[in-house]
MARPA-617895 format. One record per residue: chain; residue number from 0; z negated, y, x negated of N, C-alpha, C in turn. Coordinates in steps of 0.2 Angstrom, whole numbers. Atoms other than C-alpha are relative to their C-alpha. Layout:
BEGIN
{mol->A; seq->NUM; nup->Z; nnorth->Y; neast->X; caup->Z; canorth->Y; caeast->X; cup->Z; cnorth->Y; ceast->X}
...
***
This chain:
BEGIN
{mol->A; seq->0; nup->-3; nnorth->-1; neast->6; caup->-241; canorth->-321; caeast->45; cup->-6; cnorth->2; ceast->-7}
{mol->A; seq->1; nup->5; nnorth->-3; neast->7; caup->-257; canorth->-314; caeast->36; cup->-6; cnorth->-8; ceast->0}
{mol->A; seq->2; nup->1; nnorth->7; neast->1; caup->-263; canorth->-333; caeast->38; cup->3; cnorth->-2; ceast->-7}
{mol->A; seq->3; nup->-4; nnorth->2; neast->7; caup->-249; canorth->-336; caeast->26; cup->-1; cnorth->2; ceast->-5}
{mol->A; seq->4; nup->-2; nnorth->-7; neast->6; caup->-250; canorth->-322; caeast->17; cup->-10; cnorth->-1; ceast->-5}
{mol->A; seq->5; nup->10; nnorth->0; neast->4; caup->-271; canorth->-324; caeast->13; cup->-1; cnorth->-9; ceast->-6}
{mol->A; seq->6; nup->1; nnorth->8; neast->3; caup->-267; canorth->-344; caeast->6; cup->8; cnorth->1; ceast->-6}
{mol->A; seq->7; nup->-5; nnorth->0; neast->4; caup->-252; canorth->-338; caeast->-5; cup->-1; cnorth->5; ceast->-7}
{mol->A; seq->8; nup->1; nnorth->-7; neast->5; caup->-257; canorth->-321; caeast->-13; cup->-5; cnorth->-2; ceast->-6}
{mol->A; seq->9; nup->4; nnorth->2; neast->8; caup->-268; canorth->-331; caeast->-27; cup->6; cnorth->-4; ceast->-4}
{mol->A; seq->10; nup->-4; nnorth->2; neast->3; caup->-251; canorth->-335; caeast->-33; cup->2; cnorth->6; ceast->-5}
{mol->A; seq->11; nup->-1; nnorth->-7; neast->4; caup->-249; canorth->-317; caeast->-40; cup->-5; cnorth->1; ceast->-4}
{mol->A; seq->12; nup->3; nnorth->0; neast->5; caup->-265; canorth->-319; caeast->-47; cup->0; cnorth->-5; ceast->-8}
{mol->A; seq->13; nup->-3; nnorth->4; neast->7; caup->-260; canorth->-332; caeast->-59; cup->6; cnorth->-1; ceast->-2}
{mol->A; seq->14; nup->-7; nnorth->-1; neast->3; caup->-243; canorth->-330; caeast->-63; cup->2; cnorth->7; ceast->-1}
{mol->A; seq->15; nup->-1; nnorth->-8; neast->3; caup->-243; canorth->-309; caeast->-65; cup->-7; cnorth->1; ceast->-3}
{mol->A; seq->16; nup->5; nnorth->-5; neast->5; caup->-253; canorth->-301; caeast->-79; cup->-3; cnorth->6; ceast->5}
{mol->A; seq->17; nup->2; nnorth->-6; neast->-4; caup->-263; canorth->-287; caeast->-70; cup->0; cnorth->0; ceast->5}
{mol->A; seq->18; nup->-3; nnorth->1; neast->-7; caup->-259; canorth->-293; caeast->-53; cup->-9; cnorth->1; ceast->2}
{mol->A; seq->19; nup->4; nnorth->1; neast->-5; caup->-272; canorth->-289; caeast->-39; cup->1; cnorth->0; ceast->6}
{mol->A; seq->20; nup->-1; nnorth->3; neast->-10; caup->-275; canorth->-293; caeast->-20; cup->0; cnorth->8; ceast->3}
{mol->A; seq->21; nup->-1; nnorth->-6; neast->-4; caup->-268; canorth->-279; caeast->-10; cup->-3; cnorth->0; ceast->6}
{mol->A; seq->22; nup->5; nnorth->-3; neast->-8; caup->-278; canorth->-271; caeast->5; cup->4; cnorth->-3; ceast->7}
{mol->A; seq->23; nup->-4; nnorth->3; neast->-5; caup->-271; canorth->-281; caeast->20; cup->-2; cnorth->4; ceast->7}
{mol->A; seq->24; nup->0; nnorth->-5; neast->-5; caup->-278; canorth->-268; caeast->33; cup->3; cnorth->6; ceast->-1}
{mol->A; seq->25; nup->-3; nnorth->-7; neast->2; caup->-268; canorth->-253; caeast->26; cup->8; cnorth->-1; ceast->3}
{mol->A; seq->26; nup->-6; nnorth->1; neast->-2; caup->-253; canorth->-252; caeast->36; cup->7; cnorth->2; ceast->-4}
{mol->A; seq->27; nup->-7; nnorth->-3; neast->6; caup->-240; canorth->-243; caeast->20; cup->1; cnorth->-8; ceast->-6}
{mol->A; seq->28; nup->-5; nnorth->8; neast->3; caup->-238; canorth->-263; caeast->13; cup->2; cnorth->-2; ceast->4}
{mol->A; seq->29; nup->-5; nnorth->4; neast->-3; caup->-225; canorth->-272; caeast->19; cup->1; cnorth->-7; ceast->-5}
{mol->A; seq->30; nup->-2; nnorth->8; neast->3; caup->-224; canorth->-293; caeast->14; cup->6; cnorth->-2; ceast->2}
{mol->A; seq->31; nup->-8; nnorth->5; neast->-1; caup->-206; canorth->-300; caeast->11; cup->-2; cnorth->-5; ceast->-2}
{mol->A; seq->32; nup->0; nnorth->8; neast->3; caup->-205; canorth->-318; caeast->10; cup->7; cnorth->-3; ceast->1}
{mol->A; seq->33; nup->-6; nnorth->5; neast->-4; caup->-192; canorth->-330; caeast->6; cup->0; cnorth->-5; ceast->-2}
{mol->A; seq->34; nup->1; nnorth->6; neast->0; caup->-189; canorth->-346; caeast->10; cup->9; cnorth->-4; ceast->2}
{mol->A; seq->35; nup->-8; nnorth->5; neast->-1; caup->-174; canorth->-360; caeast->13; cup->-5; cnorth->-5; ceast->5}
{mol->A; seq->36; nup->-2; nnorth->5; neast->-5; caup->-171; canorth->-369; caeast->27; cup->2; cnorth->-7; ceast->-2}
{mol->A; seq->37; nup->-4; nnorth->7; neast->3; caup->-169; canorth->-387; caeast->24; cup->-1; cnorth->-5; ceast->6}
{mol->A; seq->38; nup->-1; nnorth->6; neast->-5; caup->-165; canorth->-401; caeast->36; cup->-6; cnorth->-3; ceast->0}
{mol->A; seq->39; nup->4; nnorth->7; neast->-3; caup->-175; canorth->-414; caeast->45; cup->1; cnorth->-2; ceast->2}
{mol->A; seq->40; nup->-2; nnorth->8; neast->-4; caup->-172; canorth->-431; caeast->49; cup->-5; cnorth->0; ceast->7}
{mol->A; seq->41; nup->5; nnorth->1; neast->-4; caup->-187; canorth->-431; caeast->60; cup->1; cnorth->6; ceast->9}
{mol->A; seq->42; nup->-2; nnorth->-3; neast->-6; caup->-186; canorth->-423; caeast->80; cup->-8; cnorth->9; ceast->-1}
{mol->A; seq->43; nup->3; nnorth->-4; neast->0; caup->-200; canorth->-410; caeast->74; cup->4; cnorth->8; ceast->-3}
{mol->A; seq->44; nup->-3; nnorth->-4; neast->0; caup->-187; canorth->-398; caeast->69; cup->2; cnorth->4; ceast->-8}
{mol->A; seq->45; nup->-2; nnorth->1; neast->9; caup->-182; canorth->-390; caeast->51; cup->-7; cnorth->3; ceast->-2}
{mol->A; seq->46; nup->4; nnorth->-2; neast->4; caup->-193; canorth->-388; caeast->37; cup->1; cnorth->8; ceast->-4}
{mol->A; seq->47; nup->-1; nnorth->-6; neast->4; caup->-197; canorth->-371; caeast->29; cup->-4; cnorth->-2; ceast->-8}
{mol->A; seq->48; nup->4; nnorth->1; neast->3; caup->-199; canorth->-370; caeast->10; cup->-1; cnorth->7; ceast->-4}
{mol->A; seq->49; nup->3; nnorth->-7; neast->2; caup->-207; canorth->-354; caeast->2; cup->6; cnorth->0; ceast->-7}
{mol->A; seq->50; nup->-1; nnorth->-2; neast->10; caup->-198; canorth->-347; caeast->-15; cup->-1; cnorth->5; ceast->-3}
{mol->A; seq->51; nup->4; nnorth->-7; neast->3; caup->-205; canorth->-330; caeast->-17; cup->-3; cnorth->4; ceast->4}
{mol->A; seq->52; nup->2; nnorth->-7; neast->-3; caup->-213; canorth->-315; caeast->-10; cup->-2; cnorth->4; ceast->-4}
{mol->A; seq->53; nup->2; nnorth->-6; neast->2; caup->-215; canorth->-299; caeast->-15; cup->-7; cnorth->8; ceast->4}
{mol->A; seq->54; nup->7; nnorth->-5; neast->-6; caup->-227; canorth->-285; caeast->-8; cup->3; cnorth->9; ceast->-2}
{mol->A; seq->55; nup->-4; nnorth->-6; neast->2; caup->-219; canorth->-266; caeast->-7; cup->-5; cnorth->9; ceast->4}
{mol->A; seq->56; nup->4; nnorth->-5; neast->-4; caup->-231; canorth->-250; caeast->-4; cup->4; cnorth->6; ceast->-1}
{mol->A; seq->57; nup->-4; nnorth->-5; neast->-3; caup->-222; canorth->-236; caeast->5; cup->-6; cnorth->7; ceast->-1}
{mol->A; seq->58; nup->2; nnorth->-10; neast->2; caup->-230; canorth->-215; caeast->-2; cup->4; cnorth->3; ceast->1}
{mol->A; seq->59; nup->-5; nnorth->-6; neast->-2; caup->-227; canorth->-201; caeast->2; cup->4; cnorth->3; ceast->-10}
{mol->A; seq->60; nup->-2; nnorth->-4; neast->4; caup->-213; canorth->-191; caeast->-9; cup->2; cnorth->5; ceast->-3}
{mol->A; seq->61; nup->1; nnorth->-9; neast->-3; caup->-212; canorth->-175; caeast->-2; cup->-3; cnorth->-3; ceast->7}
{mol->A; seq->62; nup->5; nnorth->1; neast->-6; caup->-221; canorth->-172; caeast->14; cup->6; cnorth->-2; ceast->5}
{mol->A; seq->63; nup->-4; nnorth->6; neast->-5; caup->-205; canorth->-179; caeast->24; cup->5; cnorth->-4; ceast->-2}
{mol->A; seq->64; nup->-1; nnorth->6; neast->1; caup->-201; canorth->-192; caeast->14; cup->-4; cnorth->-7; ceast->-3}
{mol->A; seq->65; nup->2; nnorth->7; neast->2; caup->-204; canorth->-211; caeast->9; cup->1; cnorth->-2; ceast->-5}
{mol->A; seq->66; nup->-4; nnorth->4; neast->5; caup->-203; canorth->-221; caeast->-5; cup->-4; cnorth->-6; ceast->-1}
{mol->A; seq->67; nup->4; nnorth->5; neast->0; caup->-206; canorth->-237; caeast->-6; cup->1; cnorth->-3; ceast->-9}
{mol->A; seq->68; nup->1; nnorth->2; neast->5; caup->-213; canorth->-246; caeast->-22; cup->-1; cnorth->-8; ceast->-1}
{mol->A; seq->69; nup->0; nnorth->7; neast->2; caup->-213; canorth->-264; caeast->-27; cup->-5; cnorth->-3; ceast->-6}
{mol->A; seq->70; nup->8; nnorth->-1; neast->5; caup->-227; canorth->-271; caeast->-33; cup->-2; cnorth->-7; ceast->-2}
***
């Protein structure tokens, strides 16, 4: 999934003002993709179309709680 994200993350820079790349090595980041499964006539199987994606950063709120922030 990292290779897919590296190709897709450039869209954020184009479409969102003041956007920047996230640290791909930080485990506090989560990446969610929204895809649509489309039927295919050939035998290779279904085709998936990317509709959108978001990144979420998990940070400490209190010593025992974690909060998620959509970026």
